[in-house]
N, C-alpha and C positions, 0 to 999 in steps of 0.2 A: 500577571504580568512580571516581568523581572524589575530591576531598579531603572534598566533602561526601558521605559514604557513603550518604546517602539517594538520591542523583541517579546513575542508570547513566550509564556512558561508553561512547559508540558510537565506536569507532575506524573511521576512514575511511582508504582509500587509492584512490588514482586509477588508473582503467585505463589501459593503453597507448592512446595516440591520443586521449585525453579532452581536451576543452577546458577547462583548470584555470582559466582566467578566470571560469567560470561560478561562482557561489556554491555553496557546500555546503548541505545540508540545513539549513533555520533556520526558526525560529518567526517568523512575521511580526508577531505582537502578544503582549504580556506574558501573556494569558489563553489563547493558542493551545495546543490539546493535540495538534495535528499540526504536524510539520516539513514544509514544502513540499519536494518533489522536482521537480527540472528534467530536462527533456529535455536530453540531451547528445548529439547526434546525430553520426553519423559524418561526416567532413570533406566527403564527396561530397553530404551532403542538408543541410548548414548553410545554405546560400544559398536553397535552395528549400522547406526543411521537407519533412514527410512529410504526404501528404493521404490520409485515410482515407474511403473511400466509404461511403455508409451501408450498415451490418450489418457492415461489414470490421473485422477484429481484426489488432492488430501489438503487438509486442514493442517497447516504446519505450525505449533505454538511457539510464541516468543517468550513465554515465561513472565509476561508483564501485564499489567492494566495501566491505562493512562486516563488523565484528565486534561481536556483540551479546553482552553479558555473560550468563554461564550464569545460568539462573532468569528470563529475560526472552525476549521475542519482539518483533518489530516488526510492526504490522500495516500494510498500504498500503491506502488508502482512496482513491476519487474525489475529485475537488475539487468541492465543491456547485455553484460558479458555472459550471464546464464543462459539469457535468451538466444543470443547469436550461437554461441558454442554449444551448448546442449538442448535447446528448444524448451529449456524450463520457463514457464511464463505464467500470468495469472488468469483465470478465466472471465474475471471481473475487473478489468483494468481500465481506470484507476478504482482502486476500492475506496469508499467514503467512510470515514470514521467521524461521527458526529460528535459535537461538543457536550452532548448529555449521555453517551454511550460510557458505560463504566465497566463493561464486561471482559475477559481476557481477550487479549489481542492476538489473534491467529491470522496466518496469511493462507489465503486458498492457492495451491498451486497446481499446476498442470504439466505433463511432460508431452510436449509436441514433438519432441523428437523421435528417432527412430529407434533408438536404444534405451533400455532401462537406465535410471539415474539415481544414484544414492545421495540424499541431503544428509550430510553428518551434522550432528550436534557443534552448534557455534558457527556454522556456516552461515554468511552474509545472504539472506534469501530474498529479500526486497527492499526497497527503499521508501521513507515515509518524507512527505512534504507537507508543512504546515502552511495553511493559506487562509486567509480572510474570505468570509462568507457574506453575501448579501442576501436577504430573504425579500422576494419581490411581492408586490400586490398583484392579484389577478383581477380583471375585470371584464365583464362582456359588454361589448360594443357593437353597433351596427356595421361599421365597415373598418377595414384596415388600410393603413396609408399605402399608396402606391411605390413600386421600386422598380428599377431596371430589370431585375431577376424575376420578379412577380413571383409567381406559384411554382416555377421551375425547381424539380427536385434533385435527387441523387443524379448527379453526371449532367446536369443542366447547363452547367457553365463550360461544358467543352473539355478536350482533351489537349493538353499543351506540353 
């Protein structure tokens, strides 16, 4: 935690071979919920970028490892502009980074667009949101409480 104990502190370490001249995760506006993550490509791909064919998936490195405080998780989500304009998304959105994970931070991306798309070194590729986590207890019981919805599943509340 930082000096202001209400704000969690995410500690960062650079990966070997990462381009340390790229910005660390950052909030682009004062009201931003997500900190932008950037593609920190291997040196061999920095000049040309990584091109994703339609429907191709790749794990894009960010060049960092992080330590999230206990009681928090980081959610990694697609950037809306990339999704809308180019069909670049994440196949597992939101992705979860647990507080006890210390490995490289990579972003799985998928090209859902109709054309190939090239991710360049330093591009903002996703956003990371740090949120509190509550671990629940699980208990086997004989009955569940009744609700107006009951056992209705997908689409059971109707179309409006």
